[in-house]
C-alpha positions in Angstrom: 0.3 -0.3 0.0 1.5 3.5 -1.0 1.0 6.2 0.6 -0.6 7.9 -2.1 -3.8 5.4 -1.9 -3.2 6.3 1.9 -4.2 9.9 1.4 -6.6 9.0 -1.1 -9.5 11.0 0.0 -12.7 8.3 0.4 -15.6 9.1 -2.1 -18.9 8.9 -0.3 -21.5 6.8 -2.3 -23.9 9.7 -2.4 -20.8 11.8 -4.1 -21.6 11.4 -7.7 -25.7 10.9 -7.5 -25.7 14.6 -5.8 -23.0 16.0 -8.6 -25.4 14.5 -11.5 -28.1 16.5 -9.3 -26.1 20.0 -9.0 -25.3 19.3 -12.5 -29.3 19.2 -13.2 -30.4 21.8 -10.7 -27.3 23.9 -10.2 -29.7 26.4 -7.7 -29.1 23.3 -5.6 -25.1 23.8 -5.6 -25.7 26.6 -3.3 -26.1 25.4 0.5 -28.3 28.7 1.7 -30.8 27.7 -1.8 -30.3 24.0 -0.4 -31.2 24.5 2.8 -34.6 26.8 2.1 -36.1 24.1 -0.4 -35.3 21.7 2.5 -37.1 23.7 4.5 -40.1 25.0 2.1 -40.7 20.9 1.5 -40.9 20.1 4.9 -43.0 22.8 5.5 -45.8 22.1 2.9 -45.1 18.3 4.6 -46.3 19.5 7.8 -49.7 21.0 5.8 -50.3 18.1 3.6 -49.5 15.4 6.9 -52.1 17.4 8.9 -54.8 17.7 6.6 -54.1 14.1 5.6 -54.3 12.3 9.0 -57.4 14.4 9.4 -59.6 13.0 6.1 -57.3 9.7 6.7 -59.1 8.8 10.5 -62.6 11.1 10.5 -64.9 9.1 8.9 -67.8 11.7 10.1 -65.7 14.7 8.3 -66.2 12.7 5.2 -69.8 12.3 5.7 -70.3 15.9 6.4 -68.8 16.8 3.4 -70.7 14.7 1.5 -74.0 16.3 2.9 -72.3 20.3 3.4 -69.3 20.0 0.7 -69.0 24.2 1.4 -67.5 23.7 4.8 -64.6 21.3 3.1 -64.3 23.4 0.3 -64.0 26.4 2.2 -61.1 24.3 4.6 -59.3 23.1 1.6 -59.7 26.7 -0.1 -57.6 28.3 2.5 -55.3 25.3 3.0 -54.5 26.4 -0.5 -54.6 30.1 0.0 -52.1 29.5 3.0 -49.7 27.9 0.7 -50.0 30.4 -2.4 -49.4 33.4 0.3 -46.7 31.6 1.6 -44.7 30.5 -1.4 -45.4 34.5 -2.7 -43.6 35.6 -0.1 -41.5 33.5 0.4 -40.3 34.1 -3.4 -40.9 38.2 -3.1 -38.5 41.3 -3.0 -38.2 42.5 0.3 -37.2 46.1 -1.4 -33.5 46.5 -2.0 -31.4 49.0 -2.0 -29.6 48.6 -5.1 -32.8 48.1 -6.8 -34.0 51.3 -5.9 -30.7 53.3 -6.5 -30.5 51.7 -9.9 -34.4 53.1 -10.2 -33.1 56.3 -9.4 -30.3 56.7 -11.7 -32.1 55.5 -14.5 -35.0 58.0 -13.6 -32.3 60.4 -13.6 -30.8 59.6 -17.1 -34.2 59.9 -18.4 -35.8 62.6 -17.2 -32.4 65.0 -18.2 -32.7 63.7 -21.8 -36.7 63.9 -21.8 -38.1 66.2 -18.7 -41.5 67.5 -20.8 -42.2 63.9 -21.6 -42.6 62.4 -18.4 -46.4 61.9 -17.6 -45.8 60.3 -14.3 -44.9 62.5 -11.7 -43.7 60.8 -8.3 -45.5 62.2 -5.1 -43.8 62.6 -1.2 -44.7 63.3 1.8 -43.7 64.3 5.5 -40.7 65.2 3.6 -40.2 61.2 2.4 -39.3 60.6 -0.9 -41.4 58.2 -3.5 -39.0 57.2 -6.2 -41.1 55.2 -8.9 -40.1 52.1 -10.6 -42.7 52.6 -13.7 -42.3 56.1 -14.3 -39.2 58.1 -15.6 -39.5 61.2 -12.9 -38.6 61.2 -9.4 -40.3 64.4 -6.8 -39.4 65.5 -3.6 -41.1 67.4 -0.8 -38.6 69.5 0.5 -37.4 71.6 -3.0 -39.2 71.6 -6.5 -35.4 71.0 -8.5 -35.0 68.5 -11.1 -34.2 64.9 -9.9 -31.1 64.2 -8.3 -28.0 61.3 -7.4 -28.8 58.6 -5.4 -26.1 60.3 -2.8 -28.0 63.6 -2.8 -31.1 62.2 -2.2 -29.6 59.8 0.8 -28.1 62.7 2.3 -30.9 64.8 2.5 -32.8 62.1 4.2 -30.3 62.2 7.1 -29.5 65.5 9.8 -27.1 68.1 8.0 -23.9 67.3 8.7 -23.7 63.9 9.0 -20.6 62.5 7.0 -21.3 59.9 3.7 -19.2 57.4 5.8 -21.9 57.1 8.3 -24.7 55.5 6.1 -22.6 54.0 3.5 -22.8 50.3 4.2 -19.2 48.4 4.2 -20.2 45.1 2.8 -22.5 46.3 -0.6 -20.4 50.2 -0.5 -23.8 51.3 -1.2 -25.8 54.6 0.4 -28.1 53.2 3.0 -31.3 55.2 3.2 -32.7 55.8 6.8 -34.2 52.3 8.3 -32.1 50.1 5.2 -30.2 47.6 7.0 -27.6 44.8 5.5 -28.9 41.5 5.6 -25.8 39.2 6.2 -27.8 35.9 4.9 -29.1 37.7 1.5 -25.8 39.7 1.1 -27.6 42.4 0.2 -29.1 45.8 1.8 -32.8 46.3 2.5 -35.0 49.0 2.8 -37.0 48.9 6.0 -35.5 45.7 7.3 -37.6 44.1 9.7 -35.9 40.2 10.0 -34.6 37.6 7.9 -37.3 34.5 7.7 -35.7 31.1 8.0 -38.7 29.4 7.3 -39.6 31.6 3.9 -36.0 31.8 3.1 -36.3 35.6 2.4 -35.9 39.2 4.2 -38.8 40.8 5.3 -38.9 44.4 4.5 -40.5 47.6 2.7 -41.8 45.3 -0.3 -43.4 42.0 1.5 -44.1 43.0 4.9 -48.1 43.1 4.2 -47.7 39.6 2.4 -45.7 38.2 5.2 -48.4 39.9 7.9 -51.4 38.2 5.9 -49.7 35.0 5.2 -49.4 34.8 9.3 -52.8 36.0 9.1 -54.3 33.1 6.9 -51.4 30.5 8.8 -52.9 31.4 12.1 -56.7 30.6 10.8 -56.2 27.6 9.4 -54.1 26.3 12.2 -57.1 27.4 14.6 -59.4 25.5 12.1 -57.2 22.4 11.9 -57.5 22.4 15.9 -60.9 22.7 16.2 -61.5 20.3 13.8 -59.1 17.3 15.8 -60.3 18.4 18.6 -64.5 17.3 17.0 -62.2 14.1 16.1 -61.3 12.6 19.9 -64.4 14.1 21.2 -66.2 11.7 19.1 -63.8 8.9 18.7 -62.0 9.0 21.5 -62.0 5.2 23.1 -62.2 3.8 19.9 -58.5 2.5 18.7 -56.1 3.9 20.6 -52.9 4.5 18.2 -55.4 6.7 16.1 -56.1 8.9 19.4 -52.3 8.8 20.2 -51.1 10.5 16.6 -54.2 12.8 16.9 -53.2 14.0 20.4 -49.9 14.3 19.3 -50.1 16.5 16.4 -52.9 18.3 18.0 -50.3 19.2 21.2 -47.8 20.6 18.4 -50.7 22.4 16.6 -51.0 24.3 19.7 -47.9 25.2 20.3 -47.0 26.4 16.7 -50.7 28.3 17.2 -49.5 30.1 20.1 -46.5 30.9 18.5 -48.2 32.1 15.4 -50.7 34.4 17.3 -47.8 36.2 19.5 -46.3 36.9 16.4 -49.4 37.8 14.3 -49.5 40.6 17.6 -46.4 41.4 17.5 -46.2 42.4 13.8 -50.0 44.3 14.0 -48.5 46.4 16.9 -45.3 47.2 14.5 -47.5 48.0 11.9 -50.0 50.2 13.8 -46.5 52.3 15.8 -45.0 52.3 11.8 -41.7 50.4 13.5 -39.7 47.6 12.5 -38.3 44.3 14.7 -34.8 45.3 14.2 -35.5 49.1 15.1 -37.8 47.8 18.1 -34.9 45.2 19.3 -32.1 47.0 18.4 -32.7 50.4 19.2 -29.7 51.5 21.3 -27.4 50.3 18.5 -29.1 52.3 16.1 -27.5 55.7 15.5 -30.3 57.8 14.7 -32.5 56.3 17.1 -30.3 56.1 20.1 -31.4 59.9 21.4 -34.8 59.8 20.6 -37.2 58.7 23.9 -38.5 54.4 23.7 -42.2 55.3 24.3 -41.7 57.6 20.8 -41.9 56.4 17.2 -40.1 58.6 15.4 -41.6 57.3 12.2 -45.2 57.0 13.0 -47.8 59.2 10.9 -50.6 58.2 13.1 -52.8 54.7 13.3 -54.5 55.4 10.6 -52.1 57.0 8.2 -50.0 53.8 9.2 -52.4 51.6 8.0 -52.9 53.3 4.9 -49.5 53.6 4.2 -49.0 50.0 5.1 -51.8 48.1 3.3 -52.5 50.6 0.6 -48.8 51.3 -0.5 -47.9 50.2 -3.9 -45.8 48.0 -4.8 -44.6 49.8 -7.8 -43.0 52.7 -5.3 -39.9 52.8 -2.9 -40.8 55.3 0.0 -38.0 56.7 1.5 -38.6 58.3 5.0 -36.7 60.9 6.2 -35.1 60.9 9.6 -37.3 63.7 11.8 -36.5 66.7 12.8 -36.0 68.1 16.3 -39.1 69.9 16.7 -41.4 66.4 15.3 -39.9 64.5 17.9 -40.6 67.1 20.6 -44.3 67.2 19.1 -44.5 63.5 19.4 -42.9 63.2 22.8 -45.9 65.5 24.1 -48.5 63.4 26.3 -51.8 62.7 25.0 -54.8 64.3 26.0 -58.6 64.6 25.9 -58.0 67.4 23.5 -55.8 65.1 21.2 -58.3 62.2 21.9 -61.0 64.2 20.2 -58.8 65.7 17.6 -57.4 62.7 16.6 -53.9 63.3 17.1 -52.9 59.4 17.1 -54.4 59.1 14.5 
């Protein structure tokens, strides 16, 4: 036996099939994508297993379906819509800073070539910049000048005197607007970064936070409905076949744990929506430079409950809304405690 044969690497019997699989599906060669795909398959399998066991064991549900098909049709419709919403959220763009920057630069070029032919003016409110992905123009509220470059646009969103190094991402080397953050899992800067969802394999940001909230609603409703069906089965068949009851009880326990987690997550994100916050801003508030000096009970980007809901639910997905940092006067105004007159005038709205 030679030294070469001893030092020769040992090949697993799975290496050759895996190499063929990677050649057919190049995306599976990336460990991150492969892990994300496995999680998606696991989630779909769990959903199918819960529904399959229910229809396999519960004969009364089959009989009820024959008499009242609408009940089962509604359940299956919610089941399908939940999975569709899951994949729609998973493959949606959270709103990357690079895409917004390219949109601004392209808008500048078109604006300079044909300023009179632009028929989709961009709007802005409360000092925020609205960058259109469809139009040929970028507007701003502070002045009525022509379109500006991305660097100047970002600079005007920060207080005067802030250096460019303060808001430049050290990984992407791009200027980040306020509320943006670099995601190390996606290796991109995300607008209004909330968090990176492992189960979705995607970041949650300005572009897909609304879809994520609706997915939580549908998933919570589906878990609740499935739990009711499981409890109804156990009440009627608790003493018949012990191994079926054991399986149903075990699945019901895990379903209850998942339902508690989903309810808490849904309430948490509902609170973030009403106050116009993100998970990152709430958890890492003391580590974000522009939020350190602001009192914790003050929500600097909140426009009131009604306007926050409108911006979250009714905002177009074809635009990037870049919010500027509030001025000291606005912070002082938001720091004032609410009074009875404020309730009458709907200051919180």
